[in-house]
DRENKEMI-480811 format. One line per 5 residues: for each residue x, y, z of C-alpha. Coordinates in steps of 0.2 Angstrom, whole numbers. Layout:
BEGIN
X,Y,Z ~ ...
This chain:
BEGIN
813,-64,277 ~ 824,-72,291 ~ 819,-56,303 ~ 803,-57,300 ~ 802,-76,305
814,-71,320 ~ 801,-56,325 ~ 786,-69,324 ~ 795,-84,332 ~ 799,-71,347
781,-65,348 ~ 774,-81,347 ~ 786,-85,362 ~ 781,-70,371 ~ 762,-75,370
763,-93,374 ~ 776,-91,389 ~ 769,-73,397 ~ 763,-82,413 ~ 781,-90,418
783,-77,432 ~ 787,-57,430 ~ 779,-45,417 ~ 795,-42,406 ~ 786,-53,392
771,-40,394 ~ 782,-27,393 ~ 789,-33,377 ~ 771,-36,370 ~ 765,-18,374
781,-12,365 ~ 779,-23,350 ~ 761,-21,348 ~ 761,-2,349 ~ 749,-2,363
755,16,369 ~ 756,30,355 ~ 758,49,359 ~ 755,46,377 ~ 739,37,374
733,20,375 ~ 730,10,358 ~ 728,-8,363 ~ 726,-22,348 ~ 711,-33,351
703,-46,342 ~ 693,-45,327 ~ 706,-31,320 ~ 701,-17,331 ~ 709,-6,345
703,-1,362 ~ 709,18,364 ~ 708,28,380 ~ 710,45,374 ~ 702,63,376
706,67,357 ~ 696,59,343 ~ 706,47,335 ~ 710,49,315 ~ 702,32,312
687,23,308 ~ 678,23,324 ~ 667,9,329 ~ 661,15,346 ~ 664,29,357
661,31,377 ~ 661,49,382 ~ 659,43,401 ~ 675,34,401 ~ 683,42,385
684,25,376 ~ 685,22,359 ~ 684,6,348 ~ 692,9,332 ~ 695,-2,317
714,-9,315 ~ 720,-9,296 ~ 737,-18,302 ~ 731,-30,316 ~ 744,-35,329
747,-54,327 ~ 744,-59,347 ~ 731,-46,352 ~ 726,-43,370 ~ 711,-51,378
702,-45,394 ~ 705,-57,408 ~ 688,-64,415 ~ 697,-78,424 ~ 705,-80,442
719,-68,441 ~ 734,-71,452 ~ 741,-55,452 ~ 743,-39,443 ~ 755,-25,436
755,-9,429 ~ 764,-11,411 ~ 770,0,400 ~ 782,-2,385 ~ 797,1,396
793,-5,413 ~ 780,-13,425 ~ 776,-10,443 ~ 766,-25,452 ~ 753,-19,466
734,-24,469 ~ 718,-15,470 ~ 714,-7,486 ~ 696,-1,480 ~ 686,-6,467
678,5,453 ~ 661,12,460 ~ 651,16,443 ~ 657,30,432 ~ 663,43,446
674,33,457 ~ 687,23,447 ~ 696,9,455 ~ 712,12,467 ~ 728,5,467
741,1,479 ~ 755,9,469 ~ 759,26,462 ~ 751,25,445 ~ 760,24,428
750,35,416 ~ 747,29,404 ~ 748,10,406 ~ 739,-6,404 ~ 735,-14,420
738,-34,415 ~ 739,-51,424 ~ 755,-61,422 ~ 748,-69,407 ~ 747,-52,400
728,-52,399 ~ 719,-35,402 ~ 714,-31,419 ~ 710,-12,416 ~ 717,3,409
727,16,420 ~ 722,34,418 ~ 724,50,426 ~ 707,47,435 ~ 713,30,442
709,14,435 ~ 695,8,423 ~ 692,-9,426 ~ 690,-24,415 ~ 671,-26,417
668,-9,411 ~ 681,-12,397 ~ 671,-30,392 ~ 655,-20,393 ~ 661,-7,380
666,-20,369 ~ 653,-32,370 ~ 638,-20,370 ~ 630,-15,353 ~ 627,3,359
639,13,372 ~ 625,18,385 ~ 623,14,403 ~ 607,12,413 ~ 601,22,428
589,21,442 ~ 592,38,448 ~ 603,34,463 ~ 624,36,466 ~ 631,26,481
646,22,491 ~ 652,9,504 ~ 649,14,522 ~ 653,3,537 ~ 649,-14,528
633,-7,520 ~ 628,2,503 ~ 622,18,506 ~ 614,32,494 ~ 622,47,492
614,56,480 ~ 596,55,473 ~ 590,62,455 ~ 576,73,458 ~ 571,73,439
571,54,439 ~ 553,51,436 ~ 544,41,451 ~ 562,40,460 ~ 557,32,477
576,33,484 ~ 581,44,498 ~ 599,51,503 ~ 604,39,517 ~ 595,24,511
604,8,513 ~ 601,-4,499 ~ 599,-22,505 ~ 594,-33,491 ~ 594,-29,472
585,-41,460 ~ 584,-55,475 ~ 603,-55,478 ~ 610,-48,493 ~ 620,-31,491
638,-31,498 ~ 648,-18,488 ~ 644,-3,479 ~ 654,-8,466 ~ 643,-23,461
628,-14,463 ~ 633,-1,451 ~ 638,-12,438 ~ 622,-21,438 ~ 613,-5,437
624,4,422 ~ 626,-13,413 ~ 605,-15,413 ~ 596,-11,397 ~ 585,3,396
565,-4,402 ~ 570,-17,413 ~ 562,-18,429 ~ 570,-21,445 ~ 566,-26,462
575,-16,476 ~ 574,-18,496 ~ 580,-4,506 ~ 582,0,524 ~ 577,18,528
579,20,548 ~ 569,6,555 ~ 558,2,540 ~ 561,-10,526 ~ 555,-5,510
553,-13,492 ~ 553,-4,477 ~ 550,-8,458 ~ 560,3,447 ~ 564,3,428
581,6,421 ~ 581,22,411 ~ 596,30,402 ~ 611,38,411 ~ 615,55,406
630,61,416 ~ 646,55,426 ~ 663,50,424 ~ 671,63,411 ~ 655,72,410
648,82,423 ~ 634,74,434 ~ 624,87,442 ~ 607,79,437 ~ 604,93,425
611,82,410 ~ 596,75,408 ~ 588,91,403 ~ 603,94,391 ~ 615,105,401
632,100,404 ~ 645,108,414 ~ 664,108,418 ~ 671,107,436 ~ 669,128,435
652,126,430 ~ 655,134,415 ~ 642,127,402 ~ 651,116,389 ~ 636,108,380
619,114,378 ~ 605,105,369 ~ 595,114,355 ~ 580,116,365 ~ 589,129,375
594,140,361 ~ 579,152,364 ~ 585,155,382 ~ 600,166,377 ~ 613,156,385
630,149,377 ~ 645,137,380 ~ 656,146,391 ~ 643,155,403 ~ 645,150,421
632,146,433 ~ 633,155,450 ~ 615,153,458 ~ 600,145,457 ~ 585,153,465
597,165,475 ~ 607,151,481 ~ 626,151,476 ~ 634,137,469 ~ 654,135,466
654,116,462 ~ 646,102,453 ~ 642,93,470 ~ 633,109,478 ~ 624,110,461
618,92,464 ~ 615,93,482 ~ 604,108,481 ~ 594,100,465 ~ 590,85,477
581,96,490 ~ 572,107,478 ~ 569,103,459 ~ 562,118,455 ~ 577,127,445
568,141,436 ~ 580,155,441 ~ 597,153,435 ~ 610,166,438 ~ 624,165,424
640,176,421 ~ 647,180,404 ~ 664,191,404 ~ 659,199,420 ~ 641,204,415
628,195,424 ~ 610,189,420 ~ 597,178,424 ~ 586,166,414 ~ 571,157,420
569,139,414 ~ 556,127,419
């Protein structure tokens, strides 16, 4: 009984005085909460839940799953007394924290959508929690870099684990936000590669990270007013948010909206039922589209932007090559 009281008193001390410089208290909190188990993150949150980052389906009651970022929200039958919160306040510093050590640093690039995670100034501790000195979550550290807190909060708070899309991918370039890819299968897509996004819903666009959050966190069916600069012209478009199909841990070739998902070697890993009659199977590797050789997801995406007609696909299966005509 005395030991249990001592442990509870220690946890209360950690929780109340974690902001008093350094990250030793956060290391202790990660250890005591078992936030890292079997090389996966299992972070205790409020309402008897845990946030997991893992590529394996957990053996627990799953409340929500995000396949884009490999996040799970599960029920915690033995909740931790002092759960972690998402820090949406001003942060005065961050560190990667494990159950053994911490490493302070800072963001050098923010997360741009699902495909480009945030970069950190120090070598990554994988896996680890990124926290403030008060032990509040600033992100989770993965082998793909850092999933920032805004995405964690969106996943936890949203009723459904899904993202919005207006048919573009963007990057920062010399102080501007530039369209790097335009989805040819996105109905009535007005955007072109090279467009500079100037204003989104009345707000001046200054960073690709902020723009992509506004798009991804937007509900389906919502209309947006977007002003772009194309060459010397300024153009304004009204676009409607639709469902995002690819990105992050999933392939992002633009064929995902048609039900075809690939690995990095362009092998099929998921096929919708409507393609069953075409004779393609999981593991088949895409080699060509309409006679054009394709070696990567990037090349496939770039080709599709130029010619959305992908009727003749050449696949390879166990050394045997065959054509499939899809419209």
